[in-house]
C-alpha positions in Angstrom: 0.0 0.0 0.0 2.8 2.4 0.9 4.6 1.6 -2.4 1.3 2.3 -4.3 1.0 5.7 -2.6 4.6 6.5 -3.4 4.0 5.6 -7.0 0.9 7.7 -7.2 2.8 10.6 -5.6 5.6 10.2 -8.2 3.1 10.3 -11.0 1.0 13.2 -9.5 2.5 15.7 -12.0 1.7 13.4 -14.9 -1.9 13.0 -13.7 -2.2 16.8 -13.3 -1.2 17.3 -17.0 -3.5 14.5 -18.1 -6.4 16.0 -16.2 -5.7 19.4 -17.7 -5.7 17.9 -21.2 -8.9 16.0 -20.6 -10.5 19.2 -19.2 -9.6 21.1 -22.4 -11.0 18.3 -24.6 -14.2 18.2 -22.5 -14.7 22.0 -22.7 -13.8 22.7 -26.3 -14.5 19.4 -28.1 -16.8 17.0 -26.2 -19.2 19.6 -24.7 -19.8 21.4 -28.0 -20.4 18.1 -29.7 -23.0 17.0 -27.1 -24.5 20.4 -27.0 -24.9 20.4 -30.8 -26.7 17.0 -30.7 -29.1 18.3 -28.0 -29.7 21.5 -30.0 -30.7 19.4 -33.1 -33.8 18.3 -31.2 -34.8 21.8 -30.1 -36.2 24.9 -31.6 -33.6 27.5 -30.8 -33.6 31.1 -32.1 -32.1 33.0 -29.1 -35.2 35.2 -29.0 -37.4 32.9 -27.0 -36.4 30.1 -24.7 -35.6 26.8 -26.6 -38.2 24.1 -26.6 -38.1 20.4 -27.4 -39.3 19.5 -30.9 -38.0 16.0 -31.2 -37.3 14.9 -34.8 -39.1 17.9 -36.4 -35.9 19.6 -37.4 -34.8 16.5 -39.3 -38.1 16.2 -41.0 -37.9 19.9 -42.0 -34.4 19.2 -43.5 -35.6 16.3 -45.7 -38.5 18.4 -46.9 -36.3 21.4 -47.9 -35.2 21.2 -51.6 -32.0 23.0 -50.7 -31.0 20.1 -48.5 -30.6 17.8 -51.4 -29.1 20.5 -53.6 -26.5 21.3 -51.0 -25.5 17.6 -50.7 -25.3 17.2 -54.4 -23.1 20.3 -54.8 -20.9 19.2 -51.9 -20.4 15.7 -53.5 -19.7 17.3 -56.9 -17.2 19.7 -55.3 -15.5 16.8 -53.5 -15.2 14.8 -56.6 -13.8 17.6 -58.7 -11.4 18.6 -55.8 -10.1 15.1 -55.6 -9.2 15.1 -59.3 -7.2 18.3 -58.9 -6.4 18.7 -55.2 -5.4 15.1 -54.6 -3.5 14.3 -57.8 -1.8 17.6 -58.5 0.1 17.9 -55.2 1.4 14.3 -55.7 2.6 15.2 -59.2 4.2 18.4 -58.1 6.0 16.6 -55.2 7.3 13.9 -57.6 8.6 16.6 -59.9 10.3 18.6 -57.2 11.8 15.4 -55.8 13.5 14.9 -59.2 15.3 18.2 -59.0 18.9 18.2 -57.7 19.1 21.9 -57.1 16.8 24.7 -55.7 14.5 22.2 -54.0 14.3 24.4 -51.0 13.1 27.3 -53.1 10.5 25.2 -54.8 9.2 24.0 -51.5 8.8 27.6 -50.3 7.0 28.6 -53.5 4.6 25.7 -53.3 3.8 26.4 -49.7 3.4 30.2 -50.0 -0.4 30.1 -50.7 -0.9 28.0 -47.5 0.7 30.8 -45.5 -2.0 33.3 -46.6 -5.1 33.6 -44.5 -7.9 31.7 -46.3 -10.0 34.8 -46.6 -7.1 36.7 -48.3 -6.7 33.9 -50.8 -10.4 34.0 -51.7 -10.5 37.8 -52.0 -7.5 37.6 -54.3 -9.2 35.1 -56.6 -12.4 37.2 -56.4 -10.4 39.9 -58.2 -9.1 37.3 -60.7 -12.7 36.2 -61.4 -14.2 39.7 -61.7 -16.4 39.6 -64.8 -15.5 43.2 -65.7 -11.8 44.1 -65.2 -10.7 40.9 -63.5 -7.3 39.5 -64.3 -8.6 36.4 -66.1 -11.0 38.3 -68.4 -8.3 40.9 -69.1 -6.0 38.1 -70.3 -8.8 36.6 -72.4 -9.5 39.9 -74.0 -5.8 40.4 -74.7 -5.5 37.2 -76.7 -8.8 37.6 -78.5 -10.8 34.9 -76.6 -14.4 35.4 -75.3 -14.8 36.4 -71.7 -16.3 34.3 -69.0 -18.6 34.9 -66.1 -16.6 32.5 -63.9 -18.3 32.3 -60.6 -21.6 33.8 -61.9 -22.1 31.1 -64.6 -23.7 27.8 -63.7 -21.3 26.1 -66.1 -18.1 27.4 -64.6 -19.0 28.3 -61.0 -18.1 25.0 -59.4 -14.8 24.5 -61.2 -13.9 28.1 -60.3 -14.4 27.3 -56.6 -12.3 24.1 -57.0 -9.4 26.0 -58.5 -9.4 28.4 -55.6 -9.4 25.6 -53.0 -6.7 23.6 -54.8 -4.4 26.6 -55.1 -4.8 27.6 -51.5 -4.4 24.1 -49.9 -2.1 22.0 -52.1 1.1 23.2 -50.5 0.6 21.2 -47.3 -0.1 18.0 -49.1 2.8 18.6 -51.4 5.2 18.9 -48.5 3.8 15.7 -46.9 4.4 13.8 -50.2 7.9 15.3 -50.4 8.7 14.1 -46.9 7.4 10.7 -47.7 9.4 10.5 -50.9 12.6 11.2 -49.0 12.1 8.0 -47.1 11.9 5.8 -50.3 15.2 3.9 -50.5 17.3 5.0 -53.4 18.4 1.5 -54.1 14.9 0.7 -55.4 15.1 3.4 -58.0 18.7 2.3 -59.0 17.5 -1.3 -59.4 14.6 -0.2 -61.5 16.8 2.0 -63.7 19.2 -1.0 -64.2 16.3 -3.1 -65.3 15.4 -0.4 -67.9 12.3 0.9 -66.2 10.9 4.2 -67.6 9.9 7.1 -65.5 6.3 6.0 -65.5 7.2 2.4 -64.6 9.3 3.7 -61.7 6.4 5.8 -60.5 3.9 3.0 -60.8 6.0 0.1 -59.4 8.3 1.9 -56.9 7.0 5.3 -55.8 3.2 4.6 -55.5 3.6 1.3 -53.6 6.1 2.9 -51.2 3.8 5.8 -50.5 0.6 3.8 -50.4 -0.1 4.4 -46.7 0.5 8.2 -47.1 -1.7 8.3 -50.2 -4.6 6.6 -48.4 -4.4 8.8 -45.3 -4.2 12.0 -47.3 -7.2 10.8 -49.4 -9.3 10.4 -46.3 -8.2 13.8 -45.0 -8.9 15.4 -48.4 -12.4 14.0 -48.6 -13.2 15.1 -45.0 -11.9 18.6 -45.7 -13.6 19.1 -49.0 -16.9 17.9 -47.7 -16.7 20.8 -45.2 -15.9 23.5 -47.8 -17.3 26.9 -46.7 -15.1 29.9 -47.3 -14.9 29.6 -51.1 -18.6 29.3 -51.9 -19.6 31.7 -49.1 -17.3 34.5 -50.3 -17.4 34.0 -54.0 -21.1 33.1 -54.7 -23.0 33.8 -51.5 -25.5 31.8 -49.6 -28.3 31.8 -52.1 -26.7 30.4 -55.3 -28.3 27.0 -56.0 -25.3 26.1 -58.2 -22.7 26.3 -55.5 -24.5 26.1 -52.1 -22.8 23.4 -50.0 -23.7 21.7 -46.8 -21.7 24.1 -44.6 -23.1 27.1 -46.4 -26.6 25.8 -45.9 -25.8 25.4 -42.2 -24.8 29.0 -42.0 -27.9 30.0 -44.0 -30.2 28.1 -41.5 -28.5 29.7 -38.5 -27.8 33.3 -39.5 -29.6 34.5 -42.6 -33.0 33.1 -43.7 -34.2 30.8 -40.9 -32.3 32.1 -37.9 -32.9 28.6 -36.5 -29.9 27.2 -34.6 -31.8 23.9 -34.0 -32.2 23.3 -37.7 -28.5 24.2 -38.3 -27.5 21.9 -35.5 -29.5 19.0 -37.1 -27.7 19.6 -40.4 -24.4 19.6 -38.6 -25.2 16.3 -36.9 -26.1 14.7 -40.2 -22.8 15.9 -41.7 -20.9 14.6 -38.7 -22.7 11.2 -39.0 -22.0 10.9 -42.7 -18.3 11.8 -42.3 -18.0 9.5 -39.3 -19.5 6.5 -41.0 -17.5 7.1 -44.1 -14.2 7.4 -42.1 -15.0 4.2 -40.2 -15.7 2.3 -43.4 -12.7 3.7 -45.1 -10.3 2.8 -42.3 -11.8 -0.7 -42.1 -11.3 -1.2 -45.9 -7.7 0.2 -45.8 -6.5 -1.1 -42.5 -4.1 -3.6 -44.1 -2.7 -1.1 -46.6 0.4 -0.3 -44.6 
């Protein structure tokens, strides 16, 4: 018993740090999560006292046409962002890794957009997309090509948002790929070259298998991040555009603009949390042996 007390006293500082960490998680992560779930079953507008409505918020969501539009737009954005935002950083990382000089400069240049605040990046691209004197239309006029409405056209609005998101966020993924590429044994590439493997064959049979675990993890993170896209559509197209409204924008719309109903917004948030949680669990189960 005395030895147990001495051991507990020796670990008292560790327990104190652990308790502080658990308290921070409880206050800033677990409590908001539980509170959001409770709000999803209430009518909350901060004008009157909240009252319990059960599943009415969820029924109202499924009856709202914008609910399905937002999910469709979010899935379209995620799919398009994966084509660019997932493949492009990997290609850039492989290209930089092939250079023998100035690799540090290239890493800084690739990461520069990530260092900008997201709102600054979006406002910069808003100038590029300006249908009047924006940079892109000025260039198009200069080379004799027809101008585009970019974010104001249903045909180009979504791809315009994807380009902004890709440019602003690809630097972090690129550096992760570069760090992983540094860990690939050089002997594998030397053996492949001696066997006469081309660049594409070395990429397919050496690089991708060696980076399989990193590729799978970043794919999951990319999907989770793009499913929660908010700043780009909110700043570039607003909260009422049916062509670009996403789940996160609709949550904002429910809470702060049209409905002013935090219970409805919380219900939408809970659904998004459930979808992403179920997808993550399924994805990790299917890829658990990939490493």
